[in-house]
N, C-alpha and C positions, 0 to 999 in steps of 0.2 A: 209570494207563495209560502204557505205555512209548512213547517217540517212535519213529517209523519209522526204520530204519537208513539211514545216508547212502547214497544210490544211487551206483553207479559209471557209469551210463549213463542216457540218457533212457528206454530200454526198462524198466530197473529202476524208475525213478522213476514211470513210468506204471503198471506192474504193482502197485506199492505202493498207488497211488491207487484201483485197482479191487479189489484183493484185501484191503487193510487200510485201508478208507476212514476209519474213526474215528481210527486212529493217524496217518494221513497228514494229515487236515484239522486235527487237534488241533495238529500241528506248524505248519501254515500259520497257524493262529489266533494264534500268537505274534508275527506280523508287525504286529498292531494293538494298541491300548490297549483294555482292558476296565474298565468301572466295577464289574462283578460277574462272577466267573468262570462259565462255562457248566457245566451239570451233565450234559448229554448231547450228544454230538457230532451225531448224526443220528437223528431219529425218523422211521422209515419204516413205522410201524404201520398207516398208512392209505394204501396206494398208490393213485394215483401222487403223492400230496402228500408232499413231503419237507420236514421242519422241521429247520433246522440250528441248532446251538449253543443248544439249549433251556436255559432257566434263567439265561442270561447277560444282561448289560446293557452296552450301549456307545452310541456316538453317531457318526454318519457325519461330521458337521461337526467334532466334536472331533478325529477321526482325520485329517481333511483340513486343518484349520487350527490349532486350539488347541495340539495337542501339539508343533507345530513352532515355536511362538512362543518357547519357552524357549531353544532352541538356535540358531535361525536367524531371529530376529525381523526382521532387516534384509536378509535375502536376498529376491530377487525371487520372488514367488509367482504373480501373475496379470499377464500382459503383454497389455493390450488395444490392438489395432491396427485402425484402420479406414482403408482406402484410399478409402472413400466420403466421409469427412469430413476426411481428411488428419491424423488424430490418432494419437498413440502415448502410452500412459501405463502405467507400471510400478507395481504395488502390491506392497509387501513383505508378508511374512506378518503383520507387525504392522499394516500398513494394512488388509489383508484382514480381519483379526480385528476391527478397529474398524468397518469398513463393514458387515460381516455382522451385527454386533450392532445397528447403527443400523437396518438393514433388518428384523431380527428384532423390535426394539422397535416399529417402525412397523407391522408386520403385527399384532403383539399389540394395538396401540392401535386397530386396526380390527376387533378381536374374534376374531382367529385363535387357536385353542387346539390343543393336542395332538390329533391325529386328524382335524382339519379339513382340507379340501382347499383348495389354492391353485393356480389355473390360471395358467400363465405363457405369455404370447403376446408374444414379444419378439424383436427383432433380436439379432445377435451383438455385444452390448455388455456391459461389465462389470456393469452393474446386473442383468442377467439371471443372472449367476453369483452375485451377492450374494443374489438372491431364492431361488435353489435352495438355497444353503448355509444361508440363514436359516431356510428351511422345515425342513431337516434338523436344524438347531440346536434348534428349539422343538418338534419332533415333529409338525409339520404334513406332510401328504402333498402333494408337488408333482406337478403334471401339466403338462409343457411341450408346447405345441402349436406345430408349425412355423409360423413367421411368414408363410409363403407361402400358408397355407390361407385359403380364402374363408369368407364368413360362414356359409354353410350347413354346411360341415364343422365349423367352430368351434362352431356352435350345438349340433350333435349331441354334441360332446365336453363342452360345458358341461352339457348335460342328463344325460350319463352320469356325469361327475365330481361334479356338484353342488357347485361351489366356493363357499366363503364369500367369498373375495376373488379378484379377477383382477388380475394385474400385467401391464401392457402399456406401450406407448410411443406417441408421436405418429406415428412412421414408422420404417421401415427404408429401406435404399437398396441398389440394385444397378446397377452400371454407370453410376453418377452420376445415376440416376433414382430419386427418393424414392418409396417405396410407403407411402402413408398407411395406418396401422393403426387409428386411432381410429374412423373411420366404419365400418370392417369389424367392429370389436368392438361398436360400438353396434347395428349391424344384427343381429349374432349374438345379442346379449342380447335384442333385440326378438323374434327368432324363437324363442329358447329358452323352454321352459316354466319352467326354473329361473332365478331371478334372483339374482345375487350381492348380498351386502350392500354391498360396496364395490369400487371399482376404483382401483388405485394406478398412477399414470402417470409415466413418465420423459419429460420434454419435451426433445427433442434439437434443437428449433427447425428441424426439417426440413419440417414441414407444420402448418397451422393445425388446432386442435382445440377443439371446444366441450365444456366441462365440465358434467356433469349435477350440479346442486346437491344436496348431501347424499350423493351416491354416489361421485363422482369426487374423488380426492385427488392432489396433486402430490408425487412422491417428494422433490423438492428442498425442499419445505416441511416434510414430516414428518421428513426426514433432519436438518434443522436443529433441529427440536424435540427430537430424540433424539441429538444430537451426542455426548453423553458417556455414552450408554446402556451399561449392563453387563447382558447377558442370558446367564445360564449355559446350558450345554448340557443339554438334557433327557435323563435316563437312559432309553434306549429298550430294551425287551425285544428279544432277538435276532430274533424273528419278527415284530415290529411292521413295518408297511408303511412303506417309505421314499418310494416314488414309484410312479406309474403312467404309462405311456406308450402311446400308441395306435399300432396297426399295422393295415394293411389286411388284410381277410379275403376269402373268396370270396363273402360276402354283403355287402350294403350297410352293415351295422352294423359300425363299427370295434371292434376288440378292445382293451380296456384291459389291457395287460400289467402285472402287479403284482409288485413286487420287495420283498424283505424288507430288514432293516437290517444285521444282523451278517454274514449269508452274503455279501451283496453287498460289504461292506467288506473281508472276508477275501479274497474272490475277486479284487477289484481289486488289493489289496496284493500278492497272490501273482503275478498276471499281470504287474504292472509289473516284478517281479523276474525271473520265470522266462521270460516271453515277450518283453517289451519291453526288458529289460536296463536299466531306469531306475535311476539312483542319485541320492540326495539331493544337491541343489546344482546339478544339471544342468537342461537345458531341453528340454521336450517340445512338439512342434508338431503338433496334429491339426487338419486343415483342414475338418472336418465342421461341423455345425450342432447347437446344443443341442436342436433339434426332433427329432433322431434319437438313437438310443441311443448311437451312437459319441460324440456330444457329451457325454452324461451321463458315460459311462465313461472317456473318454480326452481330453476337453478340461477337464472340471471335476474329477471326483472322483479318478480314477486317479493322474494326475501329482501332485496335491496330497497325496494319501495317502502317496505315495512321497517327499515332501519336495522335489519338483521345482518349477521354474517352468513354467507352462503358458501358451502363446500362444493368445489368443482373437482370431480374425481375422474381420473383416467386409470383404468385397470380392471381386473377381474374381481369379483366379490370373494375370491378364494386365494388371493395373492398378496403377500406382504410387501412392505417397502424395500425389503432386501431381495425381492424377486423370488423368494421361496414360498411354497404353499402355506397359506394362512387363512383358514376358514373363519377366523375371528377379526379380520382386518377392519371391517365396517364397525364392529362393536368397539374396537379399540379407539376408533376415531370419534365415536359417540362419547366415550369416556373422556378422551383428551380435550375435545373442543366443546364439551358440555352441550351436545346437540339436544334440542328440545322437541323438534319435529323432524321426522324422517319420511321420505317419499320414495317408494321403490315400486317394483312390479312383481306379480306373483311368480313369474319365471325365476327371478333372482332368489326369492324365498325358497322355491323348490330346489334350487341348486344348494342353498345353505342347509336345507333339511338333510342333505346327505353327509354333512359335516358332523363332527363330534358334538353332541348336545351340550357337553360341558362348557363349550365356548360361549354359550349364552349366559353362563353364570360366572365366567372368568372376569368380566369387566364390570365396573360400576356404571350402570345404566340408569341411575336414579334421576338424571336430568331429563331423560326421554319421557314425554307426556303421551305421545301417540306415534304409531307407524301407519302411514297412509299408503295404500296400494291401488294401482290403476294400470291401464294399458291393455288388459285382457280380463276375462272373467276369473274371479277368485273362488277356487273350490273350497268347500267347507273344511275338509281335513287339513289343508295347508293353513287356512286361517286359524284353526284351533291349535295347531302345532306351534305356530309362531306366537300366538296370543298367550299360550301357557308358558312358553319359553321366556318371553320378554316381560310378561305380567303388566302390559300396558294395553290400552285399547287398540285394536287393529281396525282401521277405518278404510273400507273399500270406497272407491269413488269411480264413477263412470262419466266419461266425456270423450270428446273427439277433437281432432285437429281443428275442425270447423268451429267448435264452441269456445276454445281458448281457455276454459276453466271448467270445473266440475258441474255437470248437469244433474247428476243424482249422487247424493251422499248424505251425511248428517252434519249439521252445523252446530257443533258443540260450543263454538264461540258465541252463539246467540242464546242457546239454552241446551242443557244436557239432553242427549237423546241416546236411546239404546241402538246398537248395531245388531243386525241379524246376519248370521253366517249365510253366505250365498246371495245376499242382496247388497247392492251398492248403497241403497238407502232410499230417501224420498226426494222429490223435486226440490232443487235449490231455488232460492228467491230469484224472481225475474224470469224463470222458465215456466211457461204455461204448458205443462206436459200432459199428453193424452194418449190413450190407446185406441187405435182405429182398426176396424175390420179391413183386411187387405183388399177385398174385392168391392165391398159396398161403400166403404168410407164411413160406415156407421160408428159412432163413438161407443166404446165398450165401457160400461160403468159398474158391472158386477165383479166381485173379487174373483181372481184366478182365471179370467178370460184372456186367451192369448190373442195379442194384436200387434200391430206395428207401432213402435214408439215414435210419436210425432210431437212437434211444437207448434202452437199457435203464435202468430206474430203479434206485436213486434218482438223480435228476439232481443235479449238484454245487452247492455254494454259488454264489450269484449268479444262478442260473437263475430264471426266473419262478416265483412261488409258485402263481399261478392267474390267471384272467381276473377283473378287478375286478367284484365283485358277481355272478359267474356261474361257480360251480364246475362246474356241469353242462356248460356250453359248453366249459370247459377240458378236461374229461375226454373229452367226445364229439368235439371237434374234433381234438385232438392225440393222444389216447391210444387211441382205439377205431376208427381208420380202417383198420387192418390186421386182417383177419378172424382171430379167435382169439388175438390177441396184445395184451398191454397194454404197448405201446411208444410212445415219443414219436416222432411222424412229422414230419420236417423238411419234407416235401413237395418234396424235391429228389431227382432221379435222381443216382446216382453210380456210379463203378467204383473198384476198389482194385487197384493194380498189385502185382507180385510183391514189391516192397519195402515194401508197406503204405501207400503214398501214395495219397490219394484224389483223384479228379477229379470235379468237379461238372458235371453235364450239363444242368441246367435244371429247371424246376418241373414237378411232377406236377399242380398245381392251376391256378387262373386268376389267380394273383398275378403281376404283371410287375415288372421292375426297371428303372426309367428313371433313369440316372445315379445309381444308389445309392438312389433313392427307391422304396420298395415301394408299388405301387398295385394295388388290386383292380379287375379289368376290370368286375366287376359294378357297382361304384360309378360308373364312367364310363358304363356302359350305362344305368344308372338316370337319370343326369343328362341324357344325350342323349334318352332316351325322353320326358323332360318337354317337349321342343319340340313345338309344336302340329302341325308338319308330319310328324313321325316316326311311322311305324307299327311298325317293328321295327329292332333294331340288334344288331350283334355287334362286340365290341371284342377285338382280339388284340394280343399283344406280338410285335413284329417285330424281328429282330436289326438293330442299328445300329452302324456302325463307331465312332461317337463316344460315344454314350450307353449302349451295351450293348443296350438295347431301347428302342423307342418304341411308343406306342399307335397302332394303326391301326383306324379305325372304318368299318364297312360298314353303310349305312343303307338301309332300304326306306321309301319315302315313301308317305304316304296317297294322294297324287295322283301316280301313276306317270309322268304326262306330263312332270313337272318334270325327270326323269332325262335327258331328251333335249334340254333347253334349257341350254346352258353358262352363260348369264348367271344364270339362276335357281339352278342348281346351285352356282355360285360364291357367290352371296349366302347361300344356305342353309348352305353350309359355314362361312362367316364367322359366321353367327348361332349355329350349333351350337357352334363353338369358343368363342364369347363366353359361351354358356350354361354350358359346362363350366368356363370361367374363373371365372364367378360362383358356381357351386355348389361346386367343388372346388379352384380355384386353378390358376394357369398350369402348375404342375408336372404336372397331369393332362391337359392339353390334347392331343388326338390330333395326330400329325404330319400326317395327312390324314384327311378324311372322304370316303369313296367311296360313290356312290349306285348301288344295284343294284335290280333288280326282284324278286329273291328271294334268300334265304340258304340255303346248303347245310345240309340236315338229313337225319337218318335218317327212315325211314318211320314211326317212332314219334314223330317230332317233336323229337328231340334235336339241338341245334345242334352242328355239327361244327367247333368252334373250332380243334382241332388240325389239321384239314385246311386250313382257311383260312390258318392260320399257315404251314403247310408251303408252300402256293402263294405266299404273300407273300415267303417267304425263298428261293424257287426250288428247294425240295426236293421229293422224291417224296411225293405225298400219301398213298401207301399204298393199301390196299384200300378202295375207295369203292363197292363193290357194294350196300351197304345204303342208299345215298343215294336220297332220294325224288325229287329233281329234278337230274339231272346238269348241266342247262343253267345252274343257279345257280353251280356251281363254274366252269364255262367262262367265265361273265361276269366273275368275279373274275380268272381267268387273263388274260383280254383286257385288263382294266383295268390289271393290274400290268405287262403287256407294253407298254402304250401310253406 
């Protein structure tokens, strides 16, 4: 197979990836180490399932850690910083190599073998990265659950993943307030049908925890037992599963997005070069959480694969290492560690926008080449403010848990491209992006036509393989939602301008985006419905200047008289919010719970969420002639106006 010719522009580079995918991705595959060469670049014999680099063998941990030890053993690899505990520690590639082997040996001593699942429920600490890399090293499938999730959500993920071992900690911390994890984990295990064989715990001395005899083990003790452990990297077939990660859906059951090994490794290696411009020996700083896919791809794996140091940060963007308010903490880290690429979310920038603008000029940010933002739509005023303050390119990018790496952005590592405020950019190599008419499935080719953003198969390396243990749900949810078309549906509205730049206009389904966290409104509704006083509930996402969207709940009570009693309403609102906290975690808590006597529905009984959302955002609700009870909508209008 001859390699693809060297492109002269991004347009050429992109066309190669679409027109000559095998040659294109064979060239990208040279960016990683292989234990055994692959025999076939892409097997798309069974659409929509794409199998990349069949016949090959590699290992994700080897490419992130081991291969760098020879040339850069003493270079910084993982920089763990916590403004919650006032700690900073740098691990070289040599240090990381040793710590990951200690963790790998500890997991193996607890019975973990290739193909077993390990659930990780951890704060943003170095031990969490060790656990992820150790799983990749020995061929175990890791499943990281965001540390803010409550016992009920955690239990559902335990039952779905059926982990042999769970790795957790005594507590996380936010804003100087410890959040105990151990009792949440114990309750989740009690609720779950599946029981893990063992729990491995990192004791940070932030909260007391009781150990269950025979099940619970301290990492500090096992680490010492395996202090000199040497655990080789397991040769993994290209299509072997590397990890699963859960994302909200339009039903109450979360979807376990399943990722392969080789395709993901190649995709991240290519993206660090072509999109993020990362170079070995430099420092990358992504401010996300390992509970989200950004943390997997661009805190842990991507930068390390590229031979870069990566900053793992626990704390608020406005809190210093001494625990005192400091709106310049991130910029001080950029200066101290000579960060060249930074990845954050628009919500974080909107928080920083409230700080003293002089903080942007206080530190030497000359090392920083670009700030990348993703997780939610980036509004133009915020983009302009941070662009002018930092005087570096602000590069928006759009992707999903399912894609694993950016779908729309600009690839300045290939060829310089202008960014447009309000647009994440153009389709990335390997993604055959189209806009389709929602009802007819007709492709929209004219500029500024609104359609559903979809992908033609095969999807590129790094994209999800399927939904864990549910191929049928993968096909029916993502690939069969447009009549007569086998295309991947992003469930986002978009338009494309005359220059080919896309603009994302919002969801077509009932998933909302709160400060970069994807939440299913159905999940929140199910939690609220569990309150004894609730008869009916509707939850919608409402635009918010800080968080992008917030959840707003409208509740019909079994006893309608309570609606007219402010004291009772206030008490019920508190109880309902507490219930959501307990079921799903604080991240899912509605901004407000409003009590109404009826919900807007069609005559056939369909809940008009889009209409409710429009009223909440002060927009035209459109044609409501099909509404069964116009008074229900007026009641919401009156509430929002009060």
